[in-house]
C-alpha positions as CSV (number, residue, x, y, z in Angstrom):
1,X,65.4,-80.9,-20.5
2,X,63.0,-81.3,-17.5
3,X,62.8,-85.0,-18.0
4,X,66.6,-85.3,-18.0
5,X,66.5,-84.1,-14.4
6,X,63.6,-86.4,-13.4
7,X,64.4,-88.5,-10.4
8,X,64.8,-92.3,-10.9
9,X,62.3,-94.6,-9.2
10,X,63.4,-95.7,-5.7
11,X,62.2,-99.3,-6.2
12,X,63.1,-101.1,-9.4
13,X,61.6,-104.3,-10.8
14,X,64.0,-107.0,-12.0
15,X,61.7,-107.7,-14.9
16,X,61.9,-105.5,-18.0
17,X,58.1,-104.8,-18.0
18,X,58.1,-104.0,-14.4
19,X,60.9,-101.5,-14.9
20,X,59.0,-99.8,-17.7
21,X,55.8,-99.5,-15.6
22,X,57.7,-98.1,-12.7
23,X,59.4,-95.6,-14.9
24,X,56.1,-94.5,-16.5
25,X,54.5,-94.0,-13.1
26,X,57.3,-91.8,-11.9
27,X,57.2,-89.8,-15.2
28,X,53.5,-89.2,-14.7
29,X,53.9,-88.1,-11.1
30,X,56.9,-85.8,-12.0
31,X,55.0,-84.1,-14.9
32,X,52.0,-83.5,-12.7
33,X,54.3,-81.1,-10.8
34,X,56.3,-79.5,-13.5
35,X,53.5,-79.4,-16.1
36,X,50.2,-78.8,-14.2
37,X,46.9,-79.0,-15.9
38,X,45.1,-75.9,-17.0
39,X,44.7,-73.8,-13.9
40,X,41.5,-72.1,-12.9
41,X,41.9,-68.3,-13.1
42,X,42.4,-66.5,-9.9
43,X,39.3,-64.4,-9.2
44,X,40.2,-63.3,-5.7
45,X,41.2,-59.8,-6.7
46,X,37.9,-59.5,-8.7
47,X,35.9,-60.5,-5.7
48,X,37.9,-58.1,-3.5
49,X,36.8,-55.3,-5.8
50,X,33.2,-56.3,-5.7
51,X,32.8,-57.7,-9.2
52,X,31.2,-60.9,-8.0
53,X,28.4,-58.9,-6.3
54,X,26.9,-58.1,-9.7
55,X,28.6,-60.3,-12.3
56,X,29.1,-64.1,-12.7
57,X,32.8,-64.9,-12.8
58,X,32.2,-68.6,-13.6
59,X,29.4,-70.3,-15.5
60,X,28.4,-72.5,-12.5
61,X,27.2,-69.5,-10.5
62,X,23.4,-69.1,-10.3
63,X,21.9,-67.0,-13.1
64,X,19.5,-65.3,-10.7
65,X,22.5,-63.9,-8.7
66,X,23.7,-61.5,-11.3
67,X,22.8,-57.8,-11.7
68,X,25.1,-57.2,-14.7
69,X,26.5,-59.1,-17.7
70,X,28.5,-62.3,-17.2
71,X,32.3,-61.9,-17.1
72,X,33.6,-65.4,-17.2
73,X,34.4,-64.9,-20.9
74,X,35.6,-61.3,-20.5
75,X,39.0,-62.2,-22.0
76,X,37.3,-63.4,-25.2
77,X,35.0,-60.4,-25.4
78,X,36.7,-57.2,-24.4
79,X,39.7,-55.2,-25.6
80,X,42.0,-54.6,-22.6
81,X,42.8,-50.9,-23.4
82,X,39.1,-50.0,-23.6
83,X,38.3,-51.9,-20.4
84,X,41.0,-50.1,-18.5
85,X,39.6,-46.8,-19.6
86,X,36.0,-47.7,-19.0
87,X,36.7,-48.9,-15.4
88,X,38.1,-45.4,-14.7
89,X,35.3,-43.6,-16.4
90,X,32.3,-45.9,-16.8
91,X,29.6,-44.9,-19.3
92,X,26.2,-46.6,-19.7
93,X,26.2,-49.2,-22.5
94,X,22.8,-50.7,-21.9
95,X,20.5,-47.6,-21.8
96,X,17.5,-49.7,-20.8
97,X,19.4,-51.6,-18.1
98,X,20.4,-55.2,-17.8
99,X,17.9,-57.9,-18.6
100,X,17.5,-58.8,-14.9
101,X,16.6,-55.1,-14.0
102,X,13.0,-54.6,-12.9
103,X,13.1,-51.4,-14.9
104,X,14.3,-53.0,-18.1
105,X,12.5,-51.8,-21.2
106,X,10.8,-49.1,-19.1
107,X,13.6,-46.7,-19.4
108,X,14.1,-46.8,-15.6
109,X,17.2,-49.0,-14.9
110,X,17.9,-49.3,-11.2
111,X,20.6,-52.0,-10.7
112,X,24.3,-51.2,-10.3
113,X,23.8,-47.6,-11.5
114,X,26.3,-46.0,-11.7
115,X,29.2,-48.4,-12.0
116,X,31.9,-47.8,-9.4
117,X,35.0,-45.9,-10.7
118,X,38.5,-47.3,-10.2
119,X,41.8,-45.5,-10.1
120,X,44.3,-46.3,-12.8
121,X,46.2,-48.9,-10.7
122,X,43.1,-50.8,-9.7
123,X,41.7,-50.6,-13.3
124,X,44.8,-52.1,-14.8
125,X,44.9,-54.9,-12.1
126,X,41.2,-55.7,-12.6
127,X,41.6,-55.7,-16.4
128,X,44.5,-58.0,-16.2
129,X,42.5,-60.5,-14.2
130,X,39.5,-60.2,-16.4
131,X,41.5,-60.9,-19.5
132,X,42.3,-64.3,-18.0
133,X,38.7,-65.3,-17.9
134,X,38.0,-67.3,-21.1
135,X,35.4,-69.8,-22.3
136,X,36.7,-73.2,-23.3
137,X,35.8,-74.9,-26.6
138,X,35.1,-71.8,-28.7
139,X,35.3,-72.4,-32.4
140,X,37.8,-70.6,-34.6
141,X,36.9,-67.4,-36.2
142,X,38.3,-65.9,-39.5
143,X,40.2,-63.2,-37.6
144,X,42.1,-61.8,-40.6
145,X,39.0,-61.2,-42.6
146,X,37.0,-59.8,-39.7
147,X,39.6,-57.1,-39.0
148,X,39.9,-55.8,-42.5
149,X,39.1,-52.1,-42.9
150,X,35.8,-51.3,-44.5
151,X,35.5,-49.3,-47.7
152,X,32.7,-46.7,-47.9
153,X,31.0,-48.9,-50.5
154,X,31.0,-52.0,-48.3
155,X,30.1,-50.0,-45.2
156,X,26.9,-48.7,-46.9
157,X,26.1,-52.2,-48.2
158,X,26.6,-53.7,-44.7
159,X,24.6,-50.9,-43.2
160,X,21.6,-51.9,-45.3
161,X,22.0,-55.5,-44.2
162,X,22.3,-54.4,-40.5
163,X,19.3,-52.0,-40.6
164,X,16.9,-53.2,-43.2
165,X,17.5,-56.9,-43.8
166,X,17.8,-57.9,-40.1
167,X,16.5,-54.9,-38.2
168,X,19.4,-54.7,-35.8
169,X,18.8,-51.0,-35.5
170,X,15.5,-51.6,-33.7
171,X,17.4,-52.7,-30.5
172,X,20.9,-51.3,-30.9
173,X,22.3,-47.8,-31.3
174,X,24.3,-47.2,-34.4
175,X,24.9,-44.0,-36.4
176,X,23.2,-42.3,-39.3
177,X,25.1,-41.1,-42.4
178,X,26.0,-37.9,-40.4
179,X,27.6,-40.0,-37.6
180,X,24.8,-39.1,-35.2
181,X,23.4,-41.8,-32.9
182,X,20.2,-43.5,-33.9
183,X,18.5,-46.8,-33.1
184,X,16.9,-48.7,-30.2
185,X,18.1,-48.9,-26.6
186,X,16.8,-52.3,-25.5
187,X,20.2,-53.9,-26.5
188,X,23.7,-52.7,-25.8
189,X,24.7,-49.6,-27.7
190,X,27.1,-50.3,-30.6
191,X,28.7,-46.8,-30.5
192,X,32.4,-47.5,-30.1
193,X,31.8,-51.2,-30.3
194,X,35.0,-51.6,-32.3
195,X,37.0,-50.1,-29.4
196,X,35.2,-52.3,-26.9
197,X,34.7,-55.7,-28.4
198,X,37.0,-58.2,-30.1
199,X,35.9,-59.0,-33.7
200,X,36.2,-62.8,-33.0
201,X,33.8,-62.6,-30.1
202,X,31.3,-60.5,-32.2
203,X,31.4,-63.2,-34.9
204,X,30.8,-66.0,-32.4
205,X,28.0,-64.0,-30.6
206,X,26.2,-63.4,-33.9
207,X,26.5,-67.1,-34.8
208,X,25.2,-68.4,-31.5
209,X,24.2,-65.8,-28.8
210,X,22.7,-68.5,-26.6
211,X,26.2,-69.9,-26.0
212,X,27.0,-66.7,-24.1
213,X,23.6,-65.6,-22.8
214,X,20.9,-68.2,-22.3
215,X,18.3,-65.7,-21.2
216,X,19.1,-62.9,-23.6
217,X,16.6,-61.4,-26.1
218,X,19.0,-61.6,-29.0
219,X,17.4,-63.6,-31.8
220,X,19.2,-66.7,-33.2
221,X,19.4,-65.7,-36.9
222,X,20.4,-68.2,-39.5
223,X,23.2,-66.1,-41.0
224,X,25.3,-67.5,-43.8
225,X,29.0,-67.1,-43.6
226,X,29.1,-64.0,-45.8
227,X,26.5,-62.3,-43.7
228,X,28.2,-63.3,-40.5
229,X,31.5,-61.7,-41.6
230,X,29.7,-58.6,-43.1
231,X,27.7,-57.9,-39.9
232,X,30.8,-58.5,-37.7
233,X,32.9,-56.1,-39.7
234,X,30.1,-53.5,-39.6
235,X,29.7,-53.7,-35.8
236,X,33.5,-53.4,-35.2
237,X,33.7,-50.5,-37.6
238,X,32.0,-48.4,-34.9
239,X,35.0,-46.7,-33.3
240,X,35.8,-43.3,-31.8
241,X,38.3,-42.7,-34.7
242,X,35.4,-43.0,-37.1
243,X,33.7,-40.0,-35.7
244,X,31.4,-41.3,-32.9
């Protein structure tokens, strides 16, 4: 319907080919206005709230400038409801600090601690803008399978894979059979990870963490597809509703 309202070219060629070329040129120019290319997300509000002082909002920003995790793929990674709540009442997720912190692994994090609190209105606004930040070219993930509820039997099986086969518990906090926290603190805590993270992102992260964090300490494991889905489902099982 937009093309039906498209203005005709002002100068017409008497030749048939010339007319087609002229019409094509006008069509391209018209569509450039009514159907613009993928727009760069507006990060002005995020900068106004100080997010860019600690986080990278685009992948071209210098790695050494950051004091916290990258946010240019926040829309792929975080769940909006959790993010809005967290911005109002921030809690520490990386107990040893971020990897650029001079106190990292010493138990003495110093950078951006504590995270600023936002009121509800600002938290919702910031969350809305963060959800627009996405990484292009991400491969598809088996969303339906990843979000299936875990039976007790599979949860126990995947727990063994998580703790014993790959040793994830050495760096990440999980829970024991009594739902009490246990595990390492050099990586982000996985308590409530299912409330915080999108399953598709966890799947992609496990498959290729270097795509999201080039300087991170997360090993690049050679998981097969069954293990990828199993570990993803186990990670996102960690929710407040499960007793954490």
